[in-house]
N, C-alpha and C positions, 0 to 999 in steps of 0.2 A: 503493500499500499505505499501511495505517495503522501505528502506531507497536506494536499488539499484533500484525500479520501479521509483522512483521520479525520481532519476538522469537520467532515461533513458526518462522518460517523457520529462523531461526539456531539455535533449539533443535533443529529437524530435521537441522540439518548439524553439531550440537556445536561450534558454534563463537560467539565472544564478539562484541558489536558493536564494529566498528574504529571507533577515534577519529578518521580521515580516511581520504579514499579513495585511500588508497596503492598503489604495485603489490605490496608485502610483504602487506597485506590481500587483495587481488586474488587473488595466489598461494594464499594458502590457503585460499580460500574456493572456488576451481576446485577443488583437490585434493580437498579435504572434499566438494564437491558428487558428485564422479567415485567417491569411495568410499562414498558414503552414499545416494544415491539412482540407482537402477540405471535403464541404458538398457533401455529393453522397450517391445514392442508387443501385449502383453498383451490391450488393448482391443480390438484388431481381431477378436479370436479370442473374445472374451468377451460380443461384441452391444453395448460400449458406445461412446457416442458420443465421437468426440475433437472437441471444442470449444476454440478457439483465443480465448478469453477470459481474460482476468487472472484474473477470481476462480474460473473453472472450474479454471484450472489450479495456482491456490494451493491451491483443494480438493481437488484429484488430490495433488499433490506432499506438501502439508505437512499437510491434514487426512486424507485418505486414507493417507498414507505410501506413497502410489504412485511410480512413474517413470514413464516416458515416452519418445518418442523426438523427433527433433530439436527440432520445433516446440514442443514442451509444455516439453521440458527448458532449452530456452536462451530460451524464451519468458517461464518462470517466473524463471529466473536473471537475465534481464534486467530484471524488475522490481525484484527483489530490489537488484540493483548500482545501480539508479536510485534507489531509495529511500535507500540509503547514499551518496550523492553522487556516485557514478561518473556519468560521462557515457557514455550506452551507445548503440549505433548498430544494429539490425539488419540483415544483409546475406544478399543471395542469393546461393545457391552452386549449382552441377550437378555430382554425384558423377560421377569417371571410373566408367566399366563395365569388365569383364573385356575388351571388344576397344578401350579406350582411348578412348573417346569420350565426351563429357559426358552425362548424363542429361537430363531434361526439366527446362523454367523452373521456379523454384523448389522444386529438387528436395530443397534443404537450407536450413539457417538457421544461421548463425553469427554472433557479436558482435565489433563493434569499441570497444573500453573503453578512454576517456581516465583516466588518472590523475592525481594533482596532484603528483605528483614525477617521474614516468618515462615520459610519454608516452603512446603508444596502443601497445593488444596487442589480439593477435587472440584472443577467448575462445570456446571450444568445448566444452559439457559433454554435446553430446547428439550425438554422432558415433562412438560404441562405442568399440573400441579407437583410441585419439586421445593426442596428448599431455597429458602431466600438469597441464603448468604453463601459461600463458597464453604467446603468441609475440609477440616483438617483431614491431609493424606494420611498421616501416620499416626492420628488418635484412633485405638479401638475401642472407646468408651464410647457413650450417649452424646450426643453433641444436639444440644437444645437451637433450635430454629422457630421462627415465627411460623413456618408451616408444620411442625412438629418435632419429633424426637427422631435422629436420624444416628446410623451407625455402619461403618465399614469394617467388615471381620472376614477373616478367610474363608473362602468358599468349600464346602461341602459337609458333610453330616458329622466327619472325625476330626474338624479344623478346629486350631485350638481357640482360636478367637470366636467361634461359632458357639462355643462352650463356655465363653467368658472368659478366656484364659488372655495372657498377654498376646501370643502369636508373634510373628514376625511380620514386619513391615513392607516386605515386598514378596509376598506371597504371587504365585503363577496367578491365581484367579482370587477375585476379592468379591462378595456380595455386599451391596448395599441395601439396608434395612431402614425403612420409616415405620416408626411407631410399632416397632417389632416383626414387620411383615418387611420378606424379601421383594426390593422393587427389580432391582436387576443384576447380573452377575458380568463383572468386571475384566477384561483382562490387561494385564499391565505391559504387554508388549507394546513398544510404540507402533502407531499407523499413521498414515498421511491421507490427506483429502480423498485422494484418489481410489482407496483401497474400499471407501463405503458407495462407490458407484453402483454395485450388484445389489447393496441393500436397500438404497433409494429406488433403485429401478423394481425390484420385488413390492415394497412396500407401495410407490405408485401405480403398480398395474394386476398384481396378483387378486384374485377374487379371496383368497385367503387372508389379505392383509384388513385388519380393522381399519386402515386409511383410504381403502378403495371402498369400504361400506360405511363410512360416516363421514358426516361434516363436524368440521369444529374450528372455534377461533376464541383463543382463552389469552387472559394476561391477568397479571397480577394489579389489585388497585393500589391506590395510595394509602389508605386507612390500612392495607395488609391483607386485605380479603380478595376475591377473585370474580372475574367477571367472564362467562361464557355463552357463547350462541352457538348451540348443539343445532344444526340444520335449521329449525324456525324457533326454537326452542332458549327463549334467553334467560340465564340464571346469574343472579348477582349475589353473593355469598360474601357477608361481612365477616370481618377478623373474629367474629364472636361467635361466629358458625350460625348465626340467622340467615335464611336467606328466601329472596325473592324470584319468582318464575315467572314468565309471562311467553304463550305460545302464540306465534303468529300464524293468521289462517293463509290459505292458498292465493287470495286476495289481497294479498295485503306485503306485495314484493318491495314498494317504496319502503314501506316501513321497515322491512330488514334490510334494505341498502340505507338507510338511514342510521340503524344501528350499527353496522360495516363501518360507516362514516364517521360517525360522533363518538362511537364508544372505543371504536379500534383503531381509527385514522385510516382506513382503509376504504378507497376509491373503486368501485364496481359497477362495470354497464350492466349488468343482470345477475340474479340471485343464481346462487350456484346449486345444481342439485344434483346427489348422490346417482351416479350411472347415466348422466347425461352431460357428459364433458363436452360434446358437440355443439349444446344448446338446442338440439332437434327433442320432442318429445318422440 
């Protein structure tokens, strides 16, 4: 990224350029990203290609003021952090399904980030409802966050970390837990953005992927809650857990487009519909 691209990205987040790549700077950028850039899979249902190329990601996230799913959001965020002097390593993960089994290889992308003052952190702005702040990479205890209690443990039923022991900080695989439930299994082998092309293609095209079977646009709100538009259902959850919901009818396309525009900053020419990427009935 060149300096003007960095400035544009920071402008998108409403953030000043940090003086140094510190933990404080990482925490601020992480939270601002979650509040500003939505987690969304609209491209799949609008017939738009998902291209894992740094320029294309910046064009989408910064230029078009859109969001994306994990590969796009964490891919773009990694480029920004790298340009700001952080040491960033993309990592592959497999998301746990309802039956408790990890998903396909390259199911998810997360980031291992080294700061100059506080060691390494797990950053992830592309998992939807996830931690608001980066998680300490080497801490194997419970880590409190506004979104819940998180823990990084060694993967596998016999791992010391999963049993509550100290374990090693560089296990081959790690499990990320939220409120005691496994979220995803994380590899520690370094990856590059191009490694995730197959995973992005599968999630964009396979009828088995939940992204091809549903519509979502979601972000963290200023009070620490979350706002989500799932198809035509709008859910606004406050930090204390109280929720308001509204379902838009088939004849309320303009109202749905207004939600995308006013609540997520996304300008669309038509309402995306699952299974109608070409815009035809």
